[in-house]
Structure formats: structure tokens, C-alpha cells
Backbone as CSV, one residue per row, in Angstrom:
resi,resn,N_x,N_y,N_z,CA_x,CA_y,CA_z,C_x,C_y,C_z
1,MET,137.882,71.704,133.889,137.848,70.490,134.197,138.069,70.573,135.142
2,PRO,137.239,68.641,135.371,136.977,68.229,136.660,137.987,67.457,137.803
3,ARG,138.704,67.353,138.547,139.247,66.869,138.916,138.962,65.590,139.939
4,ILE,139.850,64.368,140.158,139.719,63.460,140.709,140.859,62.742,142.057
5,ASN,140.169,63.276,142.913,140.835,62.364,143.560,141.246,61.092,144.177
6,LEU,142.412,60.638,143.360,142.201,58.734,144.633,142.664,59.122,145.909
7,PRO,142.001,58.505,146.317,143.120,57.587,147.398,144.480,57.263,147.393
8,ASP,145.032,58.378,149.017,146.530,57.487,149.282,147.049,56.064,149.338
9,SER,147.297,55.286,148.464,147.971,53.898,148.672,149.823,54.057,148.252
10,SER,150.502,54.986,149.504,151.734,54.388,148.905,152.368,53.239,149.863
11,SER,150.819,52.498,150.580,151.411,51.348,152.380,151.841,50.006,150.732
12,ASP,150.281,50.138,149.581,150.034,49.461,148.871,151.525,49.453,147.664
13,ASN,151.872,51.405,146.748,152.455,50.877,146.127,154.150,50.605,146.432
14,ASP,154.269,50.226,148.447,155.866,49.946,148.944,155.482,48.360,148.403
15,SER,155.108,47.314,148.720,154.338,46.616,148.556,154.580,45.830,147.612
16,GLN,153.966,46.522,146.705,153.819,46.522,145.384,155.306,46.734,144.603
17,ASN,156.235,47.238,144.519,157.862,47.637,144.435,158.498,46.776,144.778
18,SER,158.036,46.178,146.025,159.383,45.466,146.769,158.684,43.496,146.234
19,SER,158.510,43.601,145.668,157.365,42.503,144.737,158.480,42.118,143.361
20,GLU,157.848,43.541,143.068,158.999,43.575,141.666,160.130,43.299,142.291
21,ASP,160.971,44.439,143.157,162.171,44.056,142.545,162.458,42.580,143.525
22,GLU,161.446,41.833,143.743,162.323,40.958,143.829,162.097,39.515,142.779
23,ILE,160.519,39.832,141.892,160.675,39.383,140.618,161.958,39.595,139.758
24,GLY,162.034,40.939,139.694,163.289,41.160,139.098,164.797,40.884,138.773
25,SER,164.462,40.734,140.596,166.875,40.585,141.000,166.313,38.818,140.256
26,GLU,165.272,38.341,140.567,165.073,36.575,140.568,164.897,36.338,139.248
27,SER,164.695,37.376,137.876,164.780,37.267,136.505,166.521,37.852,136.590
28,ARG,166.589,37.820,136.112,168.258,38.847,136.600,169.177,37.656,136.397
29,SER,169.114,37.120,137.347,169.531,35.804,137.666,169.791,34.855,137.270
30,GLN,168.104,34.763,137.104,168.420,34.103,135.892,168.944,34.106,134.519
31,LEU,168.618,34.833,134.323,169.534,35.230,132.838,170.859,35.128,132.594
32,GLU,171.212,36.358,134.146,172.790,35.812,134.010,173.590,34.967,134.179
33,SER,172.495,33.276,134.753,173.487,32.263,134.949,172.991,31.634,133.159
34,SER,172.582,32.235,132.796,171.738,31.458,131.038,173.171,31.188,130.162
35,SER,173.474,33.158,130.375,173.931,33.766,129.680,175.397,33.385,130.072
36,GLU,176.275,32.710,130.338,177.522,32.946,131.413,178.345,31.012,130.522
37,ILE,177.460,30.532,129.502,177.841,30.311,127.897,178.853,30.932,127.306
38,ARG,180.147,31.365,127.869,181.034,32.153,126.526,182.632,31.637,126.578
39,ILE,182.473,29.755,125.347,183.035,29.388,125.161,183.638,29.852,123.538
40,SER,184.697,29.344,123.532,185.559,29.427,121.720,185.489,27.876,121.264
41,ILE,186.722,28.445,120.276,186.391,27.074,119.064,188.611,26.353,119.445
42,GLN,188.901,26.004,120.564,190.664,25.483,120.318,190.925,24.380,120.853
43,ASN,191.666,23.746,119.971,192.061,22.125,120.570,193.106,22.062,121.436
44,SER,192.315,21.993,122.370,194.314,22.288,123.567,194.332,21.321,124.381
45,SER,194.754,21.296,125.769,194.267,20.795,126.870,194.402,21.233,127.197
46,GLU,193.351,22.435,127.043,192.535,23.573,128.556,191.285,22.240,128.466
47,ASN,191.125,22.030,129.996,190.194,21.922,129.983,188.060,23.052,129.678
48,LYS,187.954,22.005,129.046,186.698,22.841,128.999,185.704,23.499,129.230
49,SER,185.353,22.633,130.899,184.427,22.850,131.103,185.160,24.458,131.933
50,ASP,186.548,24.997,132.153,187.790,26.027,132.104,186.633,27.227,131.653
51,TYR,185.899,27.151,130.145,185.462,28.011,129.333,183.920,28.518,129.983
52,GLY,183.801,27.982,130.911,181.824,28.305,131.553,180.569,26.979,130.261
53,PHE,181.171,25.846,130.232,180.520,25.458,129.028,179.299,24.607,130.495
54,PHE,178.300,24.441,129.738,177.145,24.059,130.521,175.904,22.868,130.283
55,GLY,176.528,23.559,128.821,176.007,21.673,127.564,174.563,22.372,127.063
56,ASP,173.740,23.786,127.245,173.283,24.054,126.808,173.496,25.160,125.570
57,ALA,174.531,24.963,124.842,174.903,25.706,124.085,174.334,24.949,122.984
58,THR,174.369,26.302,121.551,174.165,26.025,120.318,175.557,26.795,119.418
59,CYS,175.761,25.320,118.133,176.283,25.690,117.063,175.745,27.018,116.309
60,SER,176.412,28.191,116.453,175.764,29.256,115.505,175.891,29.040,114.211
61,ILE,176.735,28.162,113.463,176.507,27.627,111.780,175.595,26.278,111.483
62,CYS,175.093,25.445,112.264,174.264,24.006,112.608,172.893,24.768,113.151
63,PHE,173.084,25.516,114.598,171.992,25.697,115.031,171.654,24.412,116.345
64,ASP,172.583,23.641,116.028,171.833,22.318,116.846,172.581,22.342,118.223
65,ALA,172.706,22.044,119.366,172.348,22.227,120.440,174.409,21.234,120.653
66,ILE,174.828,21.756,121.446,176.534,21.637,121.447,177.495,20.836,122.986
67,THR,177.558,18.996,123.058,177.794,18.662,124.075,179.363,19.067,123.371
68,GLN,180.512,18.540,125.173,181.552,18.930,125.442,182.313,18.167,124.233
69,GLU,181.561,15.941,124.058,182.376,15.598,123.351,182.075,16.176,121.696
70,ASN,181.560,16.471,120.717,181.593,17.174,119.729,181.479,19.031,119.194
71,MET,182.156,19.366,120.150,182.406,20.745,120.392,183.959,20.797,119.406
72,LYS,184.477,22.820,119.496,185.675,23.194,120.047,185.502,24.310,119.635
73,ILE,187.014,25.065,120.496,186.767,26.516,120.816,187.382,26.582,120.014
74,THR,187.792,27.773,119.758,188.274,28.834,119.033,189.242,29.879,119.840
75,LYS,190.347,30.601,119.725,190.904,30.587,120.222,190.366,32.607,120.968
76,CYS,189.187,32.907,119.785,188.793,33.971,119.871,187.097,33.203,121.637
77,LYS,187.067,32.845,121.823,186.313,31.935,122.512,184.797,31.920,121.873
78,HIS,184.932,30.963,120.663,183.509,30.787,120.611,183.337,29.266,120.259
79,ILE,181.719,28.752,120.560,181.307,27.011,120.703,181.837,27.347,119.776
80,PHE,181.577,25.682,118.612,180.828,25.306,117.489,181.030,23.797,117.154
81,HIS,180.295,22.383,117.069,180.797,21.636,116.761,181.717,21.508,115.515
82,LYS,182.629,20.520,116.437,183.664,20.443,115.440,184.320,19.850,113.557
83,ASP,183.349,19.707,113.237,182.547,19.182,112.038,182.118,20.781,112.083
84,CYS,181.609,21.402,111.729,180.676,23.185,111.887,181.984,23.441,111.066
85,LEU,181.982,23.615,112.326,183.967,24.230,112.176,184.935,23.747,111.036
86,LYS,184.846,22.879,111.205,185.752,22.101,109.799,185.638,22.469,108.881
87,ALA,184.239,22.419,108.407,184.292,22.600,107.076,183.831,24.210,106.261
88,TRP,183.772,24.603,107.555,183.366,26.581,107.642,184.906,27.190,107.235
89,THR,185.675,26.302,107.833,187.165,26.681,107.812,188.239,26.207,106.675
90,ASP,187.694,24.773,106.052,187.567,23.924,104.778,187.309,24.850,103.330
91,ALA,185.862,25.303,103.870,185.112,26.112,102.981,186.364,28.098,102.254
92,LYS,186.163,28.210,103.580,186.668,29.599,103.584,188.694,29.980,103.187
93,GLY,188.769,28.626,103.224,190.338,28.716,103.377,190.781,29.441,103.902
94,ARG,192.638,30.113,103.783,192.910,30.244,104.441,192.877,31.496,105.332
95,ASP,191.947,32.335,104.620,191.643,33.558,105.500,189.724,33.061,106.459
96,ALA,190.201,32.167,106.471,189.015,31.412,108.092,188.825,32.831,108.571
97,LYS,187.650,32.687,109.005,187.478,34.478,110.165,186.436,33.154,110.777
98,CYS,186.182,33.838,112.608,185.250,32.650,113.138,183.179,33.773,112.629
99,PRO,183.021,32.745,112.292,181.811,33.550,111.879,180.706,34.102,113.112
100,ASN,180.740,34.311,113.946,180.825,35.154,115.097,181.207,36.456,115.350
101,CYS,182.721,36.454,115.605,183.556,38.087,115.686,183.978,38.593,114.720
102,ASN,184.680,37.333,113.981,185.061,37.531,112.677,186.930,37.963,112.417
103,GLU,186.477,37.528,113.815,188.896,36.903,114.049,189.182,36.356,113.457
104,GLU,190.260,35.947,113.003,191.021,35.473,111.997,190.658,33.413,112.877
105,ILE,190.865,32.627,112.209,190.803,31.397,113.157,192.032,30.051,112.655
106,ARG,192.691,30.449,112.186,193.456,30.136,111.821,195.221,29.882,112.168
């Protein structure tokens, strides 16, 4: 089988790897900031911004956008529309569990 000799391009690879590291780091940073929405449903006097709400959350019951005015935070720290969660808990009764993690919400 014939052998093919390729030119040494280690300096090209180093600069390419450096560029990929920068791009990877930037992508990770964007992903981390977009995944900072860790909120639940709990109607309390706590400040909703304490949960990291940035306004781009989606209700996992109806899949529409959630705003601070229409959200409810559960004790398991998931967020939903107030009306969606009320309908969910009314339909499930006393045994209502979080649609996301199955923790009790009543």
C-alpha cells in the first residue's frame, strides 16, 4: 500500500484549536446564561427575581411565554402560568403533582 506524506501543519492546527476553544467558550457562556431559568411555582412574598427569571421562560403546560405578572412558582422551583397551574391542580385534585418533576404541589 502506498504511503502519503502530509506536510507538517502543527502551527496551523494550533491556531485552529485556539479559535475553536474561543468559539466553544463563547457557546458555553451563551448556553449557561440561557439556562439560568430555574424557577418554580409558589405564591409567596419572595421576590420572583430571586429565582433568576429573565422573561424568556415557557410554561410547560401550555408552551406559551411566561411573564412575571402571570407566573406562579412551585415549591420545587418550577414556573407556570397561574391559570395553567390552577387548572392543572383542579383537574388532579388533592394528589396534584408538578408536571415537570412529579413533586407534590399542594
